[in-house]
N, C-alpha and C positions, 0 to 999 in steps of 0.2 A: 794322710799325706796327699794322695792324688784323689781324683774323682773316684769314689768307690760306692759300690752297691751294698756291700756287706759291712759288718762292724767287727772291730776288735774291742772286747769289753775289758774294762778295768775300773774297779770301784774306787781306786785311789786317785787316778788322774786321767785326763783325756789324753789318749795316746794318738799322736799324729802318725798316720800310716797310709798305705796305698788306698785303702777304701774308707768309707765314712766312719769316723769315730763316733762313739755313742754321744747322744745329746746330753744336755745338762740333766742331772738327776732331778726327779720330780720333787718339787717342794710342797710339803704338806701345808695347805692353806689354813690359817688360823680361823677359828670360829668366833664370831662376834655375837654378843647377846643382843636382844631386841631393845633398841633404845626407846621405842615408843610403847609405853605402858599407860593405858588410859585409866586413870584412877578417879576421874571426875564423873559426875552424873551427866548423861546426855540430855540435851535440851529437847523439847518436844517439837522443835521446828528446825529446818535446815539453816545453817549459817556457814559462811566461809569468808576468808580474807582474800581479796583479789590480788593486791600488790604489796601488802605489808611485809612479806617475808622474802621478797625477791629484790635483787639488785637490778641495775639498769640493763644487765645482760640477760635477765630472766633466770639467774642461778639462785637456787633455793639456799639462802644463808641461814635459815632457821634449823637446818639439820644439825643434831647434836654432833655427829661425826664431822661435818664441815666446820662447825664452830671450833671443835677440838683441834683440827688441823690448822685453822687460822690462828688460834691462840698459840699453838705449838710453834708455828713458823715465825711468828712475830715476837716471841719471847726473847729476852736477852740471852738466856741459856742457849737457845737454838742458834742465835747469831754467833755465839762463841764457838759452839760445836761446828757450825757450818764453816766458819773461818778456819778452824783447825783442820777440817777435812780438806778444804781447798789447799791449804799450805802443805798438808800431807801428800796430796795428789801432785802438786807442782814439784815437791822435793823428790818424789819417786818417778818422775818422768825420765826415761832413758832413750838413748838413740840406738836404733837397730843398726847392725852392721850392714855395709854395702848400700842399702836403700836409704839409710839415715832418717827413717821414719821415727817420730817421737811417740813413745807408748808408755803406759803406766804399769810398772812392775814393782811390787813391794816385797815379794817373796825372795829371800836370799838363796844362794846356791845350796847351802847345806840342807834346807828344807826341801828344795827341789830334788836333791839327791836322795833324801829319806823317802820321799814319795816314789821315786824310781825304784828303790829297794823293795818297797812294799808291792809295787806292781810286778816286779820281777818274780817275787815269790808266788804271786797269783798265777802268772803266766806259766811258770815252771810246773806248778801243780796241775795245770790244765793240759799243757802240751809236752811236758818233760819226757814222756815215754816215746814221743815222736821225733825227738831231736837226734839228728845224725851224729855218730861218734866223731870226735874232733880229729881223728886220723884220716877222715875222708878227704880226698884231694880237693873237693870244693872249697874247703876252708882256706887252703893256701891261695886259691884263685881269688876268692872274695876278699881275703885278708890283704893281699897285695893291692887290690883296687882301693880298699878302705884306707890303707896306710898312706897312699898317695893323696887321697882326699883330705885326710886328717892333717897331714904335713902342710898342705896348701892352706887349709882353713886356719890353722894355728899361726902359721907364718904371716898371714895377712890380717889377722885379728888385731885391731887397734886397741882393744880393751885388755890391758895387762892382767887384770884380775880374772877375767874370763879365760884368757889364754892359759894362765896357771891352773885354773880349775879344770880345763879340758885335758891338760897334760897329766894331772893327778888322778883322773878317773881310771878305774880298772876296766878297760875296754874288753869286750867279749863278744864273739860272734856265735849265734846259734841258728842252725838251719833246721827248720821244721819240715820233715819229710812226710808229706801227705798231699798228693796231687788232687784229692777230692775237695780240699779246702779252697776257699776263694784266694786268688793271688793277692799277696799282702807283704808288707815289710814295714818295720818301724824301729826307731831307736829310743830307748827309755832315757830319762834325764840322768841316770847313773852310768851311762855308757854301754848298756847292754843292747846288742843289736839282734833282731829277730828277722829272719827271711824265710818266707814260705816257699817251698820248692815249686809250687804251682806258678810262681811269677817268673821263674827262670826261662821257660820257653818264650814268654813275651819279651824278655830282655834280649834274648838271642845271642848277644855278644858282650864283651867287656864294657863297651861304651853304654850299652843298655843297662847293665848292672850299675855302672857308675852314675847313670841318670837317676836311678832309684835311690841309691845310697847318698848321693850329694843332696838330693831334695830332703831326705830324712835328716841328714846332718845339719842342714840349714835351719830346720825347726829348732834344733838344739842351740845353734849359734845365736839365733834370734830370741831364744827363751820363750817360745810360743806357749809352751805348757804353763810356765809361770805367769805369762800374760793373761791366759784364760783364767787361771785360778785366782789371780789378783782381782779380777772383775766380778767374781762370783758373789762376794758379800753385797755389792751394790745391786746386782741383779735380784738377789733374794730380798733385799729391803724394798726394792721397787715392786716386786711381785706381791709382797705383803701389803703395801699401800694400795696397789691396784685392786687386790682382792677385797680390802675393806671398803672400797668405793663401789665395786661392781658385783662382788659376790660370785664371780664366774671364774673358776680356776683355769679351765682349758683355754678360754679366750685370752686370759692374761699371759699364759705360757706361749700361745701362738703369737701374741703381739710382741713380747720380748724377743722371742726367737727370730721373728721376721724382720724386726727393726734394728735389733742390736746384736744378738749372739751370732746368727748366721752370716750377716754381712761382715762382721769382724773376722769370722773364721775364713771366709772366702778371701778377704784381704791378706790374711796371714799365709794362706796357701799360695796365692800369687807371689807374695814376697819370697816364700821358700823356693818357688820355681825360679825366680830371678836370681837369688843368691846361689842356689844350687847350680844353675847354668854357668855362672861366673866361676865358681869353684871347679866345675867340670872342665871349662876351657883352660883355666890356669894350671890344672893338673895334667894337661896335655891329652885329654880325651877329646873326641870329636863331638862338638856341640850339635852338629847336624843330625847325629844319631838320636838325639833327644826327641826331635820331631818324629823320626821313624818309630821310636818307642811309643810315643803317644798315639800315633796312628794305629799301631797294633793294639794298644789298650782300648782305643775307641771302637775298633772292630769287635773286640772281645765283649765290650759293654753292650753293643748292639745285639750280639748273639744271645747274651744272657737275658736281655730284655725281651727278645722274641720268644725265648723259651718260657719266660714268665708271663707271656701274653701282654706285655706292656706295663705290667705292674711296676710301679716305682719310677716310670719315665717322667711323669708329673708335668711335662711341658713347662710353660713359663712359671706357673705357681710352684711346681716342683723345684725349679732352679732357684726361686726366691727363698725357699726354705731348705735349700741344700747347703751343707757345710763346705762344699767344694765347687769351684768354678766348672763350667761345662768343659768337656775335653776339647771341643772345637775352639773354645776361647783360649785354652792353654796352648794349643798348637799355634794359634794366631799370635799370641804374646811372644812365644819363643822365636817365631819367624821374624817378628818385629825387632827383637833383640839381636838377631843373628849377625848383622854386620859388626856390631860391637863385640859379640862373642868371638867371631873369627879374628878380629883385630887383637883381642886379648890373648887368644891362643898363639897367634903369630909372634906377639911381643914377649911371650913367656919362654922363648928360646927352647922350645920343645925338641928341636932337632940337634941341639948341641949336647955333647956328652956330659959336660959339667953340670947341666941342669938336673940331671937325674940323681945327683948326689943328695939333693934335697928330699928325695923320696925314700931314702934308705932307712928311715926310722921305723921301728917296730913297736906299735902301740898295744900289741896283744900278748906280749911276754912269751911265755912258754906254750901258749895255745897253738901257735903256728910253727 
């Protein structure tokens, strides 16, 4: 979710949460056989061809691997497959809510939910013994905040199919009580919400908690997990091709992460910040408190980096390979949106009694 120094691990899906989610799983690079087998007798004198195997750009076209790719890409079958992939890509372009960004998603809701179920079992196996009993008063407080956010999100969602999907999910809140763990929070695609108790002091108040939860909910509204998963097959294919050309696995991983994966992740985080702040304002929470929350989060990050002697700070290079924008940028973005957010809150009739009837829905059943 937010800029994070620690990671929440899940083998099933990338979980958007307050701190850095795990990078793409390492892809085992294929091994290629040596194409150059010298079966002829060597001549007794040196000989070489100066220009015969190079094109006008100096590229060696005599390489068997290069010739293979040229033949593959120019074949009729490749043109048919390429045309089919382009059509598949265009057909599965969808518009993100609020920001109206066009993105590629081919994974349906039911697969997304199944992945969430698998991740839920893993997280419960890891943290199940640390979860506070649901009779704890914190659940009523957080549940009240989340009910407002969900009611607003569903009411303003223009996608009827997604609105029905969100209403049918079995929403559940789980508070992990362990102040030694890094501050964190995330929502799985199946509606299961996890909040680490260590983040509550940073939130300080209901507006701070709403800032965290609205951001996490925005990841679900925009289907960012599905967007990431939808791109993985293309990244894997590109990594395989690059490895066949370079034979260097770590360089290819760094190239794909630096140019494709991490910039896309930062864009989604900024989008979730924007969507979350609008939901926050429409739900009658104070958007100015979002800036205060991020300031406290930034101070916490600086303290942790000082304790770790600067490890992970990374400077410009670290930001380039980070899955999340810098906290200072997030604060600047929210301050830029603030006039619009204040206007949204004022137009939401937050001070009129009738408005609060929209927040009476309980998405958590008997849990609260």
